[in-house]
FIMARZA-367466 format. One line per 4 residues: number of its first residue (from 1); their letters; for each residue x, y, z of C-alpha. Coordinates in nm, 2 decimals. Each point is the difference from the previous one (the first is absolute). Layout:
N
NUM) A) X Y Z  ...
% end
This chain:
414
1) MRLV) 11.09 6.43 -5.17  -0.24 -0.05 0.29  -0.34 0.10 -0.09  -0.23 0.15 0.30
5) LPRG) -0.41 0.04 -0.06  -0.20 0.27 0.15  -0.16 -0.09 0.24  -0.35 -0.18 0.04
9) AGPL) 0.13 -0.09 -0.39  -0.19 -0.38 -0.14  0.14 -0.28 -0.23  -0.14 0.23 -0.27
13) AVKA) 0.25 0.27 0.06  0.32 -0.28 0.12  -0.12 -0.19 -0.39  0.05 0.33 -0.20
17) ALFI) 0.30 0.12 0.18  0.17 -0.32 -0.07  -0.15 0.06 -0.39  0.17 0.29 -0.02
21) TVMC) 0.35 -0.03 0.16  -0.03 -0.34 -0.20  -0.03 0.17 -0.32  0.18 0.28 0.08
25) CALA) 0.32 -0.22 0.05  -0.05 -0.19 -0.32  -0.04 0.33 -0.18  0.31 0.11 0.14
29) ALLG) 0.18 -0.32 -0.04  -0.09 0.03 -0.39  0.08 0.36 -0.05  0.34 -0.09 0.16
33) VLVH) 0.06 -0.27 -0.15  -0.05 0.20 -0.35  0.19 0.31 0.12  0.25 -0.28 0.10
37) VSVT) 0.10 -0.19 -0.33  -0.06 0.35 -0.23  0.23 0.14 0.19  0.27 -0.27 -0.01
41) NQTV) -0.03 -0.11 -0.32  0.07 0.40 -0.05  0.32 0.01 0.18  0.10 -0.33 -0.10
45) GQAR) -0.05 0.05 -0.29  0.23 0.33 -0.01  0.27 -0.19 0.22  -0.06 -0.27 -0.34
49) DTAL) 0.09 0.25 -0.26  0.25 0.15 0.15  0.24 -0.31 0.08  -0.17 -0.09 -0.42
53) ARLG) 0.18 0.35 -0.05  0.29 -0.06 0.17  0.07 -0.35 -0.13  0.00 0.12 -0.35
57) EATR) 0.31 0.28 0.08  0.14 -0.24 0.18  -0.01 -0.30 -0.26  0.11 0.26 -0.28
61) AYEA) 0.34 0.11 0.21  0.04 -0.39 0.02  0.01 -0.01 -0.38  0.21 0.33 -0.04
65) GDPL) 0.23 -0.11 0.31  -0.05 0.29 0.17  0.03 -0.09 0.34  -0.34 -0.06 0.16
69) RRGA) -0.17 0.26 0.30  -0.06 -0.04 0.33  -0.26 -0.22 0.03  0.06 -0.21 -0.29
73) GVDP) 0.17 -0.35 -0.08  0.07 -0.39 -0.12  -0.13 -0.22 0.24  0.00 0.22 0.29
77) PGLP) 0.00 -0.10 0.41  -0.43 0.00 0.10  -0.11 -0.12 -0.38  -0.39 -0.19 0.10
81) ERLR) 0.14 -0.31 -0.21  -0.29 0.01 -0.18  -0.02 0.29 -0.17  0.41 -0.10 -0.06
85) ELAV) -0.15 -0.29 -0.17  -0.26 0.15 -0.18  0.31 0.27 -0.14  0.22 -0.30 -0.13
89) SGRR) -0.28 -0.16 -0.19  0.03 0.34 -0.19  -0.30 0.22 0.12  0.02 0.27 0.22
93) GTMA) -0.24 0.06 0.31  -0.05 0.19 0.35  -0.07 -0.14 0.38  -0.02 0.14 0.30
97) AEDG) 0.15 -0.13 0.34  0.25 0.09 0.21  0.37 0.11 -0.02  0.10 0.06 0.39
101) GRPT) -0.28 0.04 0.14  -0.04 0.30 -0.23  -0.34 -0.06 -0.24  0.17 0.01 -0.37
105) MWAA) -0.13 -0.03 -0.36  0.21 -0.22 -0.23  -0.02 -0.02 -0.41  0.27 -0.24 -0.15
109) GPAT) 0.06 -0.11 -0.38  0.21 -0.25 -0.11  0.42 0.08 -0.06  0.24 -0.22 -0.19
113) GGRA) 0.13 -0.33 0.16  -0.29 -0.14 0.11  -0.05 0.25 0.23  -0.28 0.32 0.11
117) LAVR) 0.06 0.38 0.04  -0.15 0.17 0.24  -0.09 0.31 0.23  -0.19 0.09 0.23
121) VDHT) -0.19 0.30 0.16  -0.11 0.09 0.36  -0.34 -0.03 0.07  0.02 0.11 0.36
125) QGQR) -0.20 0.29 -0.16  -0.26 -0.11 -0.15  -0.06 -0.26 0.32  -0.04 0.27 0.23
129) TIDG) -0.25 0.16 -0.27  -0.20 -0.38 0.04  0.01 -0.04 0.35  -0.07 0.30 0.07
133) LDGA) -0.29 -0.01 -0.17  -0.12 -0.25 0.13  0.02 0.24 0.31  -0.19 0.19 -0.09
137) IVWS) -0.24 -0.21 -0.18  -0.08 -0.20 0.37  -0.05 0.31 0.16  -0.21 0.16 -0.16
141) SALA) -0.20 -0.32 -0.07  0.00 0.00 0.35  -0.10 0.36 0.07  -0.26 -0.06 -0.29
145) IGAT) -0.18 -0.23 0.18  -0.03 0.12 0.30  -0.15 0.30 -0.11  -0.22 -0.21 -0.25
149) LLVG) -0.15 -0.25 0.31  -0.04 0.33 0.22  -0.20 0.17 -0.21  -0.18 -0.35 -0.08
153) VFAV) -0.03 -0.08 0.33  -0.14 0.35 0.09  -0.23 -0.03 -0.28  -0.11 -0.37 0.05
157) TRVT) -0.07 0.10 0.38  -0.17 0.23 -0.03  -0.33 -0.18 -0.20  0.05 -0.26 0.22
161) RRLH) -0.05 0.19 0.27  -0.33 0.14 -0.19  -0.02 -0.44 -0.01  0.01 -0.03 0.34
165) TTAR) -0.24 0.32 0.09  -0.27 -0.14 -0.23  0.05 -0.35 0.19  -0.04 0.13 0.37
169) VARR) -0.30 0.17 -0.16  -0.21 -0.27 -0.07  0.18 -0.17 0.27  -0.25 0.22 0.23
173) ISAG) -0.26 -0.08 -0.23  -0.04 -0.30 0.05  0.02 0.04 0.36  -0.33 0.25 0.03
177) DLDA) 0.19 0.35 -0.09  -0.22 0.06 -0.26  0.13 0.34 0.02  0.36 -0.03 -0.09
181) RVDD) 0.08 0.08 -0.35  0.35 0.05 -0.20  -0.05 0.37 -0.09  0.31 -0.03 -0.30
185) PRAQ) 0.06 0.37 -0.07  0.04 -0.20 -0.39  -0.36 -0.11 0.05  -0.12 0.28 0.13
189) DPTR) 0.19 0.29 -0.31  -0.13 -0.07 -0.30  0.25 0.21 -0.12  0.28 -0.25 0.10
193) PQDE) 0.08 -0.35 -0.18  -0.17 -0.24 0.09  0.21 -0.28 0.06  -0.11 -0.35 0.11
197) VASV) 0.06 0.06 0.33  -0.27 0.22 0.06  -0.25 -0.15 -0.19  0.02 -0.27 0.18
201) AAAL) -0.03 0.24 0.34  -0.28 0.16 -0.17  -0.17 -0.30 -0.06  -0.02 -0.11 0.39
205) DSMA) -0.09 0.34 0.05  -0.31 -0.05 -0.20  -0.08 -0.32 0.11  0.05 0.12 0.37
209) SSLQ) -0.25 0.26 -0.08  -0.22 -0.21 -0.18  0.00 -0.26 0.27  -0.05 0.24 0.33
213) GKLL) -0.31 0.14 -0.17  -0.15 -0.33 -0.11  0.05 -0.11 0.36  -0.11 0.33 0.22
217) AEQR) -0.33 -0.03 -0.25  -0.02 -0.40 0.13  0.08 0.15 0.37  -0.24 0.28 -0.08
221) FTAD) -0.26 -0.29 -0.16  0.00 -0.20 0.27  -0.03 0.25 0.28  -0.31 0.13 -0.20
225) VAHE) -0.17 -0.37 -0.01  0.11 -0.04 0.37  -0.15 0.37 0.13  -0.31 -0.06 -0.22
229) LRTP) -0.09 -0.33 0.13  -0.02 0.14 0.36  -0.28 0.20 -0.03  -0.26 -0.34 -0.18
233) LTGL) 0.22 -0.25 0.27  -0.12 0.20 0.31  -0.34 -0.02 -0.10  0.00 -0.31 -0.01
237) HAAA) 0.22 -0.09 0.29  -0.32 0.17 0.21  -0.29 -0.09 -0.25  0.21 -0.40 0.11
241) ELLP) -0.08 0.07 0.39  -0.37 0.10 -0.09  -0.05 -0.38 -0.10  -0.14 -0.23 0.23
245) PGRP) 0.21 -0.31 0.18  0.09 -0.30 -0.24  0.29 -0.18 -0.16  -0.10 0.24 -0.36
249) TELV) 0.02 0.30 0.19  0.33 -0.10 0.16  0.15 -0.10 -0.35  -0.04 0.35 -0.15
253) RDRV) 0.14 0.14 0.36  0.27 -0.23 -0.09  0.02 0.13 -0.32  -0.06 0.36 0.07
257) AALR) 0.32 -0.01 0.22  0.22 -0.17 -0.28  -0.09 0.28 -0.26  0.03 0.26 0.29
261) TLTE) 0.33 -0.14 0.06  0.10 0.00 -0.34  -0.12 0.41 -0.08  0.25 0.07 0.29
265) DLLE) 0.31 -0.22 -0.08  -0.01 0.17 -0.38  -0.01 0.33 0.20  0.26 -0.09 0.21
269) ISRL) 0.21 -0.13 -0.31  -0.04 0.35 -0.23  0.05 0.17 0.31  0.37 -0.21 0.03
273) ESGR) 0.02 0.06 -0.39  -0.03 0.38 0.05  0.33 0.04 0.21  -0.14 0.25 0.22
277) ELLE) -0.03 -0.19 0.32  0.10 0.14 0.33  0.14 -0.15 0.23  -0.13 0.03 0.43
281) VDPE) 0.34 -0.15 0.14  -0.01 -0.13 0.36  0.22 -0.20 0.21  -0.14 -0.30 0.00
285) ALGA) 0.10 -0.34 0.22  -0.02 -0.30 -0.29  -0.03 -0.26 0.23  -0.35 0.13 0.15
289) LAGR) -0.15 0.15 -0.36  0.09 -0.37 -0.13  -0.20 -0.13 0.28  -0.35 0.26 -0.06
293) VVRA) 0.06 -0.08 -0.38  -0.09 -0.37 0.08  -0.22 0.08 0.26  -0.19 0.21 -0.23
297) FGTD) -0.03 -0.26 -0.28  -0.16 -0.26 0.23  0.26 -0.23 -0.17  0.17 -0.34 0.16
301) TRVG) 0.39 0.18 -0.07  0.28 -0.07 0.19  0.15 0.30 0.06  0.40 -0.03 0.17
305) VVRD) 0.25 0.28 0.09  0.34 -0.07 -0.08  0.12 0.36 0.09  -0.19 0.23 0.09
309) ARVE) 0.05 0.37 -0.17  -0.17 0.37 0.03  -0.02 0.18 -0.32  -0.11 0.37 -0.13
313) TDRR) -0.32 -0.15 -0.31  -0.35 0.10 -0.07  -0.21 -0.26 0.24  -0.30 -0.02 -0.20
317) RLER) 0.24 -0.07 -0.34  0.21 -0.29 0.14  -0.32 -0.18 0.18  -0.15 0.04 -0.34
321) VLGN) 0.29 -0.16 -0.16  0.08 -0.30 0.30  -0.47 -0.10 -0.04  0.01 0.00 -0.39
325) LVAN) 0.38 -0.30 0.03  -0.23 -0.16 0.29  -0.37 -0.01 -0.14  0.21 -0.10 -0.37
329) AHRH) 0.15 -0.26 0.22  -0.24 -0.17 0.08  -0.24 0.02 -0.22  0.23 -0.12 -0.31
333) GRAP) 0.28 -0.25 0.27  -0.15 -0.20 0.22  0.15 -0.01 0.40  0.25 0.07 0.16
337) VVLT) -0.02 0.38 -0.03  0.31 0.14 0.17  0.06 0.38 0.03  0.35 0.05 0.13
341) VDGP) 0.11 0.29 0.11  0.42 0.08 0.00  0.05 0.32 0.01  0.01 0.20 -0.30
345) VITV) -0.09 -0.29 -0.13  -0.39 -0.17 -0.06  -0.09 -0.27 -0.14  -0.31 -0.17 -0.10
349) RDHG) 0.01 -0.37 -0.04  -0.29 -0.30 -0.10  0.06 -0.35 -0.11  -0.19 -0.01 -0.28
353) DGYP) 0.07 -0.07 -0.43  0.25 0.34 0.04  -0.07 0.29 -0.21  -0.02 -0.10 -0.38
357) EYLL) 0.27 0.12 -0.24  -0.09 0.28 -0.18  -0.10 0.19 0.37  0.42 -0.06 0.10
361) VHGP) 0.10 0.10 -0.36  -0.18 0.28 -0.01  -0.19 0.14 0.30  -0.37 -0.06 0.12
365) QRFR) -0.24 0.14 -0.30  -0.36 0.08 0.01  -0.22 -0.32 -0.06  0.22 -0.17 -0.23
369) TEGG) -0.01 -0.43 0.07  0.17 -0.23 -0.18  -0.09 -0.38 -0.11  -0.34 0.02 0.15
373) SKGH) 0.12 0.07 0.38  -0.18 0.23 0.19  0.16 0.44 0.00  0.12 0.18 0.23
377) GLGL) -0.22 0.27 -0.03  0.17 0.32 0.10  0.07 -0.08 0.35  0.42 -0.01 -0.11
381) TIAL) -0.02 0.28 -0.20  -0.16 0.22 0.29  0.30 -0.13 0.23  0.26 0.06 -0.28
385) GQAE) -0.08 0.38 -0.06  -0.04 0.07 0.40  0.33 -0.18 0.07  0.07 0.28 -0.22
389) VLGA) -0.11 0.28 0.06  0.14 -0.17 0.39  0.37 0.04 -0.16  0.01 -0.37 0.10
393) RLAF) 0.09 -0.30 -0.28  -0.29 -0.29 -0.06  0.14 -0.33 -0.15  -0.17 -0.34 -0.05
397) TNPP) 0.14 -0.36 -0.02  -0.07 -0.36 0.01  0.29 -0.16 0.29  0.10 -0.33 -0.11
401) DGGA) -0.19 -0.15 0.22  -0.33 0.06 -0.11  -0.21 0.33 0.05  -0.01 0.35 -0.08
405) LATL) 0.21 0.29 0.19  -0.09 0.39 -0.01  0.33 0.19 0.13  -0.09 0.40 0.10
409) TLPQ) 0.39 0.09 0.08  -0.14 0.39 0.15  0.31 0.31 -0.03  0.22 0.03 0.24
413) QP) -0.04 0.21 0.32  0.27 0.24 0.01
% end
């Protein structure tokens, strides 16, 4: 019997189906053996009783000198040797054997002159009964196993399908879709019995809601703080411009500018995390755009165009991504910094110590530092967020020959 599971059945469904199959086969085999032994003993016992009864009649007729009935005789041909030896020794017994290709029940007892008096009883009908019962056991067991397996697989598949749904929602949440919910019907209906899967689904939904609330609160807090800082920073910037020229004035203006940049970055991250950013798409030549980005930053960055491409994209956001990548390469890496355009794929590479391990594994994280090294601030976080808005994929790797490599893959154009 070939087991065909529904599409999408996972290892748990396969194991459950195999377990059900093995248990059904074992139970059917046990019941079949018990029924076979019971019916066989009953059928053979009746045949033995009949053979012994006829042996008694033959013994009385033999002792009275009357002619023996058909099927009875002294040392008849076909009598099993073991049974004849038992009869010659003075005891009576029975034995099932083949006689002329037909099932026969023999009964034998002692006769005069060291011979055996025996009778044969046709056991064909009893053997047919046993064979028919064995066939019925096999077919009924196969039918019962098939029906039980179908019902079991259906029940297990329903459970595993709900588990797959829960796992899929968990993956969506981990990918950043905090609106994803399982919405298991059993968990939403208090009148229905709650099983373990419903409890897990309800716990996951509750966790997602709590996590979403905390993240939204954090985003609101970041946006509010950054927004509130803009007003005093504007005044501080205006006041710094009124200071007399000198080294202290330059330091104040530099710190104020850095604080204003940080505030604007925090506001930009808040807008990106809100998920409500809109694209302003126009056709752009990537080679020319890369050149403008490098010139705007005034850095010593080499631009290489392997294969130019013209794409539909948001120019301002793409310039922001490339600008942050180039700035990060100069700030944390070493020259030469190379920006390469190869069709819809743009790479920015430096020849420094490479990205830290946590960034390669978990992606950019705000202000994170490890081992006392300088963190990467908000530049890469903003670049990753803007790339997601563009529908592009931004990956960070460390080439085998050293340095850090950021690869921006823009979506394919129709």
